[in-house]
N, C-alpha and C positions, 0 to 999 in steps of 0.2 A: 634534383632541385625540389624545393618545397616553398610555396607561398602560403603564409598563414596569417590569420588575425587572432591575436591573443585575446581570450575572454569574449569572443564574439558570440558564443552560444551559451545561453544560460537556461537550457531546458530543464524541466523537472525530471529527476531521476527516481525510479522506484527504489525505496529503501526497505520496505517490508509490506507484506500483503497476504490476505487470506481469501481464497475463493473456494476452499473446501472441495477439492476434486474427488476425494475419497471419503468414505464414512467409517473406516476401520483402520486399525494399525497404530503402531506406536507414534507415528508422526502425523496422524490425522488432524490433530489440533494445532500442529506447528504451522508457522508461516510457510507458504509455498511460493511466495514471490519475494524479491529483494536480494540483499547481499547474503553471502554464504553464512556469515555469523548470525544474522538476524533470522535465518531460517531454522535456527535451533530454539527459538522462543515460541511459546504457545499462547493461545487465547485462554483466558480464565474467567470464571464466574466468581466474584469475590464480594466481601463486605468489609466495611471500615472498622478497624480496631482503634487506630489513632490517625492523625493527619498524615503520618508517613509510614504506617504499618497496616497491611491488609491481611485478611484471612481468606484462603482459597476454599471454595465449595466445589468439590469434585463430583458434580452431577451433570456435566455437559454431555448431551447426546446429539444425534443428527436427524434432520428432517430434510424434505425437499427444499432446495433453496431457490434463489432468483435464477440460477442457471443449473448448477449441479446440486450440491448439498449445502446445508447451512447448520451452524451450531445452534442448539436449542436447550432450554432448561426451564423447569418450573421452580417454585420456591421463592418467588418474589414478594410474598406477603410481608407487610410492615417494612418495606425496603426503601422508603423515601429517604434520600440522602445517605443511604447506608449500603445498598446492594448495587452491583455494577458489573459490566463487562470490562475487561482490562487487557491491554497488550503492552509489551515493552520492546524496545529496540535500541540500537546504538547508531549514532551518526555524528561522529566527532567533527567532521569537516564539511558540514552542511548547514544551510540556512533556508529561509523562505519555505518552511514546511507547509504541506497541505494534506488534509485528511478527507477520505471519502468512505462511505459505508451505507449499508441498507439494513433496516430493521423492520420487523413486524411482530405482532402478537397474535396468538391463536384465537380464532373466533369462538370455538366451542368451549375452550378453557381460557377465558380472556386474561391476558397478561397486562403488564404496565402500558399506559398510554404515553407517559411523559418521561423524557430523558434529557440530560444535558451533557455536553462534551467538556471534558476537563483534561489538563495535562500537568505533569510535574517531573522534576528530576529526582534521582534516587535520594538526594539529600534534602529535598524540600517538600512543601505541601502542595496539594492540587490547587490549580487556579482555573476559573471558568474561561472557556474559549468564546470570544465575541461572536454572536450569531449562532451559537452552538445548541440552542434549544431545539429539541426534536420531538415531534408529535407522531405517534405510531398509529397505524390502522391494521386491518387484517389482510394486508397485501404488501407487496414489495415495492410499491411506488409512492407510498405516503411518507414513510419515515426514512427519507433519503438525505444523506449529506454528500455534497458534490464539491470537491476541491476547496474545502473550507480552510482558510489560512489559520495556522496555529502559531502563536508568537513565541516559539521555543528559542531561547538564547542561553549562552554560557554553559552549554552542556559538556564541552570537553569530551572526556572519555566516560562520563557518567551515563548510566542507563536513562532512557527517556520513557516515561509511562503516559499512556493515553487511556482514558476511561469514558464509558458511556454509563452515567449513573442515573438511577431513578430520581426524578425530581418531584413526584407526588405518588400517593397510593391509589390513584384513580386508574381503573382498567379501561380498555378501549371501548367498552360499552357504557361507561359512565358510572359503574359501580366501584366497589373496593376490591383491590387485587387480593385474591385468595391464594392459599398455598399451592393449589393446583394450576394457577394461572401460568401459562407458558409464553415465553418470549424468545425470539430468534434474531440472529445477526449473520450477515453475509457480505461478501465483496468489500472487505476492508482493504484500503490502500493508503499508504503513507508515502509521499514524495518530498523531495527537497532539491535544492540547487547547491552544487559543490562550491565551496569557498576557496578551493585550491586553484580555480581558474581552469579554463578549458580552451583549447585552440581549435578553431574551425579551419579546415583545409580548403583553400581556394584552388590551389593547383599543386599536385605532387606527382613525381614520377615513381614514387614508392607505392602508391595505392590508387586503384581504379575501381569504379563501380559501373558496370555496364550490363544491359543498356540502361540509359536514363533519358527519357521516361521509359518505364516498364510497366508490366501488369501485376507486379507483386513478386515476380520471380526474376532474380538477377544474379550476377556473378561478381564476387569480390576478388580482385587480383592484387597481390602485394609482392614486392621484390624483397621484403624483409619479413621474418617471422613475426606473428602477432600472438600476444598472450591472451587477449580478450577482445570480443567483438559483440556489439549489441545494436539492435535497431530500436529507435525511439520515435514516436509520433510527435506532432507539433504541440500536443497537450502534455508532453513529458512522460507519457505512458510507455514503459518498456515493452516492446512487442515480442522480442526474442533475444536470447543471449547464447553465446557459444564461447567456451574456453578452448584455447589452443587450436583455433581453426586451421585448416589447410591454407597454404599461401594462394591457392586458387580454389575458392569455396563457393559453392552454389547455395543460395539462400532463397527461401520461399516464405512470404508473409501470408498466413492463413486469413482468408476473408478480407483481403486487402481492399481498403477504400481509397478512392482517388485523393491525392494530396501530396504534401511535402513530408518527407521522412528524413531522419538523420541516422547515418551509420557512425557509430562511435567505436574507435579502436584504441588499443594500447599496444604499441610496438614493443618487442622484447627488449630493445636497447634503450627504452625510455620509461620514465616514471610519470609521464603526463598522458592524458587522454586527448585524442584528436577526433574531430567529427567532420563529416562531410555530408552534404545534402544530396538527395536524389528525389525523383518525382515518380509517383504511381498514377497512371491514367486509368 
């Protein structure tokens, strides 16, 4: 037996993201969070050729980031409304997109102070994101974007592009950005809500999470094979994911904070996702 509420859960899901856990290798600039397809796309430093065509500047290196590493590059001189950080991803069945990021510029070689966030589809021109003006400092706490709504619509199977573009030639010290001026970006996260609908399990004999409450370590037990399982917090952040888990699977949330979490599963005999709540004390 299964008792469910259709569409009861509309948590944000991680679509793509960069935390730069490594600073070398072929995939070091690729997304390390999100869907399998989106993890094949990289972060780029670019400039504007036309409203729908960009040129890539392959000068990205790595520095110490907000947590692990961060992407960094110089060459921002004369870049107002021309030079930018850019990402792309696909999310055909999602809406209610939100973006988070952290930026800073170097103190010794001062980079750009002012950026703004924009988005476009592959067939269109960039549009400003409301509230997307960003002022940077020489730290990881000033130039922060936190869950900013981005009004992406009509994407279908088209690629979605988001960019952080310079909005002035002023550096963080109030001078003019020089060719040596360096700027960094880290902890990029894009989330959205599935438009396919999701079912929240209130009771089922097919799936159990125990104990609940727990301390961040718990067991998932299913009478049916599961293709995919993930843990999501109340802010929609994906904590962990696992493909083809065991029917009795132990799960541990690293550094678990007290609160409500959601376990999302897709049974092998279903094309729908189901979610159930549990509590960490």
